[in-house]
N, C-alpha and C positions, 0 to 999 in steps of 0.2 A: 286777594289780588296778588300778594307776595307769593303764594303757592303757585299761582298760575305763571308768574314771571320766572319762578325757579324751575318750572317744568315738573313739579311733583304732582301727586294725585290730587285731583280736584275733589273736594269733599263738600258735603252739604250739612250744615249744622241743623240740628233739630230744635224743637221748641224748648222751653224751660223744663228741665228734668229729663230730657231725652239726650241720649249720647249722640256723638257725631257719627253719621252713617256715610260710609264711603260710597260715592256714586261712580263706580267704575264699571263700565259695560265691557262686553266681550270685544267690541270693536276697538275700544281704547287699549285694552290689553294686547290685542293683536297688532295694533299700530305701534305700540311701544316695542313689542318683540321684533317687529319688522325693522324698526329703526335700529335696534340693538344688533340685529343680524347684519344689517347694512354697514353699520359702524365697524363691526368685527371683520367683515369682508374687506372693507377699505383699509383697515389696520393691517390685515394680512398682506394685502397688495402693496402697502407702503414699505414693507420690509423685504419684499421680493428683490433679490440681487439684480434682476434685469431692470426693475423699476428704478432702483438706486442708480444703476448705470445710465438709464435714460435721463434721470434728473441731473446727473453729473455732466453728461454730454451737453445738455441744454444750458446748464449754468456756465460751462466752459465756453460754449459758443457765444453766449450773450456777453460774457466778460471780455472775450477777445474783441468782438465787434465794437462794443461800447468803448473799450480802451483805445482802439484805433481811432475812433471818431473824436474822442476827447483829446487825444494826443495831437491830432491834426488841428483841431480847433484851438487848442492852447498854443501850438506853434504859430498859427495865424495871428492870434492875439498878441503874442510876445513880439513877433516880427513887426506888427503894426505899431507897437508901443516903443520898441527899442531899436529897431533897424529901419528907420524911415528912409534912409538913403537906398536900401535894397528894395523896399516896397515901392518907392517912387520911380524906379528904373522904367523907362519907356520901352515897351516891347514893340508897339506899333504907334501910329499917330497919336491917338488919345487913350491907348490901352497900356496900363502899367501892370507891374507884378501884383500889386494889391488887388486890382480888379480881377485878375486871373485867379488869384488864390481865393478870393471871395466866391467866385463862380465855381471854383473847384470844391468848395465846401458842399455846395448843392450836389454836384456830381458824385462826390464821395458818399453822400447820404444814399443816393440811388444805388450805387455800386454795393454798399454794405447791405442794403435791403435785398438786393438780388443775391448776394452771397449768403445771406441768412436763409432765404428761401431755398436756394440750391443745396446748401448743406443740410437743411432740415429734411428735404426730400430724400437725400441720399443716406443720411445717418440716423436721423431721429424718427422719421415717420415709419420706416419698416420695423424698428424696434417697438414703437408704440403700438403698431398693428399686431405684432406678435404677442405683446403683453395683453392686449385687449382680447385677441382670439383665445389665448390660453385661459384668461380669466372667465370668458364666456363658456369655454369647454368645461372648466372646473365647476361652473355654476356660481362663481363668485359674483359675477354680474348677471343680472337678469335681463339686461337690455333696456331697462327703464332709466330715465335720467334721474340722478340723485340731485336734489336741490339743496344747496347749502348756502 
């Protein structure tokens, strides 16, 4: 059981006086080799400078958008807690600044999602397609889905 959980060779124990006989078939060996080749290909791809650039762009984009949202939300919370006179200012009949800022949080969420999609389409997707095409041309990827 432990050997199975650790991913080692599965062996079958013999009877008394018999040694342990490995039960490794060709398909097991081929499967392990294929997994090792796939892992090696992914490892090579992960150190590719274009892939590193792609990850950096994505991380920067996410950091900027999340920071903007958190800053906006924190401002809303702080104004609600410490600037009640500003938040209670009547803009229209029963509409005050607090209501407008609360609705603005929803609008900001949609704007940030739109910005994420637009930036991804312009800066991240072409680079990802280039990396994918290059990897397929090099034979790194065989086109099958790697399940992890």
